[in-house]
C-alpha positions as CSV (number, residue, x, y, z in Angstrom):
1,X,0.0,0.0,0.0
2,X,1.3,3.5,-0.8
3,X,2.0,5.9,2.0
4,X,-1.1,7.2,3.6
5,X,-1.1,10.4,5.6
6,X,-3.9,12.4,7.3
7,X,-3.9,15.7,9.0
8,X,-5.4,14.3,12.2
9,X,-4.0,10.8,13.0
10,X,-5.4,11.0,16.6
11,X,-9.0,10.4,15.2
12,X,-9.2,7.6,12.7
13,X,-10.8,7.6,9.3
14,X,-13.2,4.9,10.6
15,X,-14.1,6.7,13.9
16,X,-11.7,5.0,16.3
17,X,-10.1,7.4,18.8
18,X,-6.5,6.4,18.0
19,X,-5.0,8.7,20.7
20,X,-6.9,6.6,23.4
21,X,-5.4,3.3,22.2
22,X,-2.7,1.5,24.3
23,X,-0.5,1.2,21.2
24,X,-0.7,4.9,20.5
25,X,0.5,5.7,24.0
26,X,3.3,3.1,23.9
27,X,7.0,4.1,23.5
28,X,9.2,2.1,21.2
29,X,8.9,-0.1,18.1
30,X,5.3,-1.3,18.8
31,X,3.9,2.3,19.0
32,X,1.2,3.0,16.4
33,X,1.3,6.6,15.0
34,X,-2.5,6.7,14.6
35,X,-4.5,6.6,11.4
36,X,-2.4,8.1,8.7
37,X,0.4,9.1,11.1
38,X,4.1,8.7,10.1
39,X,4.7,5.1,9.3
40,X,1.0,4.0,9.4
41,X,1.2,2.2,6.1
42,X,4.1,0.1,7.4
43,X,2.1,-1.0,10.5
44,X,-1.3,-1.4,8.9
45,X,-0.7,-2.3,5.3
46,X,-4.1,-4.0,4.8
47,X,-6.5,-1.7,6.6
48,X,-9.9,-2.6,5.1
49,X,-11.4,0.9,5.8
50,X,-8.5,2.6,4.1
51,X,-8.8,0.3,1.1
52,X,-12.5,1.1,0.8
53,X,-11.7,4.8,1.2
54,X,-9.2,4.7,-1.7
55,X,-11.7,2.9,-3.9
56,X,-14.5,5.3,-3.1
57,X,-14.4,9.0,-2.2
58,X,-10.9,9.2,-0.6
59,X,-12.2,11.4,2.2
60,X,-10.6,12.4,5.6
61,X,-13.4,10.7,7.6
62,X,-15.9,7.9,6.7
63,X,-18.8,10.2,7.6
64,X,-17.8,12.3,4.6
65,X,-18.2,9.4,2.2
66,X,-21.3,9.3,0.0
67,X,-22.0,5.8,1.1
68,X,-21.9,6.5,4.9
69,X,-23.3,4.9,6.9
70,X,-22.5,1.7,5.1
71,X,-22.9,-1.9,6.1
72,X,-19.6,-1.7,8.1
73,X,-21.2,0.8,10.5
74,X,-24.8,-0.6,10.4
75,X,-23.5,-4.1,11.2
76,X,-20.9,-3.3,13.9
77,X,-18.7,-6.1,14.9
78,X,-19.0,-7.8,18.2
79,X,-15.3,-7.8,19.1
80,X,-12.6,-5.2,19.8
81,X,-8.9,-5.2,19.0
82,X,-6.5,-2.9,21.0
83,X,-9.2,-0.3,21.5
84,X,-13.0,-0.5,22.1
85,X,-15.1,-0.2,18.9
86,X,-18.3,0.4,20.9
87,X,-18.4,4.1,20.3
88,X,-17.2,4.3,16.6
89,X,-20.7,5.1,15.2
90,X,-21.3,7.7,18.0
91,X,-17.8,9.2,17.4
92,X,-18.4,9.6,13.7
93,X,-21.9,11.0,14.2
94,X,-20.6,13.5,16.8
95,X,-17.8,14.5,14.5
96,X,-20.1,14.8,11.5
97,X,-22.3,17.2,13.5
98,X,-19.4,19.4,14.7
99,X,-15.9,18.2,14.0
100,X,-14.3,21.0,16.1
101,X,-16.4,20.2,19.1
102,X,-15.6,16.5,18.8
103,X,-11.9,17.1,18.5
104,X,-12.1,19.3,21.6
105,X,-13.9,16.5,23.5
106,X,-11.3,14.0,22.2
107,X,-8.5,16.3,23.5
108,X,-10.1,16.3,27.0
109,X,-10.3,12.5,26.9
110,X,-6.7,12.3,25.8
111,X,-5.6,14.7,28.6
112,X,-7.5,12.6,31.2
113,X,-5.9,9.4,29.9
114,X,-2.5,11.0,30.0
115,X,-3.0,12.0,33.7
116,X,-4.3,8.5,34.5
117,X,-1.2,6.9,32.9
118,X,1.3,9.3,34.3
119,X,0.0,9.5,37.9
120,X,-2.0,6.3,38.6
121,X,-0.6,3.5,36.4
122,X,1.0,0.7,38.4
123,X,2.0,-1.1,35.3
124,X,-1.2,-3.2,35.2
125,X,-3.8,-0.6,34.5
126,X,-3.0,0.9,31.1
127,X,-5.5,-1.0,29.0
128,X,-8.2,-0.4,31.5
129,X,-7.5,3.4,31.6
130,X,-7.5,3.5,27.8
131,X,-10.9,1.8,27.7
132,X,-12.3,4.1,30.4
133,X,-11.0,7.2,28.6
134,X,-12.6,6.0,25.4
135,X,-16.0,4.6,26.6
136,X,-16.9,6.5,29.7
137,X,-19.3,9.5,29.4
138,X,-17.0,12.5,29.4
139,X,-18.5,14.0,32.6
140,X,-18.0,10.7,34.4
141,X,-14.4,10.5,33.2
142,X,-13.7,14.0,34.4
143,X,-15.3,13.2,37.8
144,X,-13.1,10.1,38.0
145,X,-10.0,12.3,37.4
146,X,-11.1,14.8,40.1
147,X,-11.6,11.9,42.5
148,X,-8.2,10.5,41.7
149,X,-6.6,13.9,42.2
150,X,-8.0,13.9,45.8
151,X,-6.0,10.9,46.7
152,X,-3.4,11.6,49.4
153,X,0.2,12.3,48.2
154,X,1.3,9.9,50.9
155,X,0.0,6.9,49.1
156,X,2.3,4.8,47.0
157,X,1.6,4.3,43.3
158,X,0.2,0.8,43.8
159,X,-2.3,2.0,46.3
160,X,-3.3,5.0,44.1
161,X,-3.9,2.6,41.2
162,X,-5.9,0.2,43.4
163,X,-8.2,3.1,44.5
164,X,-8.6,4.4,41.0
165,X,-9.5,0.9,39.8
166,X,-12.0,0.7,42.7
167,X,-13.6,4.0,41.5
168,X,-13.8,2.5,38.0
169,X,-15.6,-0.6,39.3
170,X,-18.1,1.7,41.1
171,X,-18.6,3.6,37.9
172,X,-19.2,0.3,36.1
173,X,-21.9,-0.6,38.6
174,X,-23.5,2.8,38.3
175,X,-23.6,2.7,34.5
176,X,-24.3,-1.0,34.2
177,X,-21.4,-1.3,31.9
178,X,-18.1,-3.2,31.9
179,X,-14.9,-1.4,30.9
180,X,-13.2,-4.3,29.1
181,X,-12.5,-5.3,25.5
182,X,-15.0,-7.6,23.9
183,X,-13.2,-10.8,22.9
184,X,-14.3,-14.0,21.1
């Protein structure tokens, strides 16, 4: 596949929030640059959405395609990969309504994830934090961050992470939702 570059690799052509994926936040050789970021074509040479895009309208986002919403979005898959796909349709619909507002929301989610990873990751919580940053309602995510900030500076990192995970479990109960990837 020829080189593929986009102006905003943080938010994928297909509606995934690349900047909230564990591979995007990884350092080193396994880091993904996001959809259309530098080296993307080397990492994802057979992206089905990109192939479809090149055959059709060659647009920046699927919601700008003349065939959107196509079968891919109307028959959403039951499984996730590195990141949750549950909000893809919502993400694209929100971005279609007001791309600038969606990008501002995504920036807030990315900032929250950065804080969770920097200040409350004990080495076992990264995937969970990425899913929460992606799938939680934004107001709940920001409430979680505020609660995490209130933890005592005297606590060690493992205890802070344990308490944040406990807050996430309480959020799951309140929302009736599990923050985990759907696997076969």
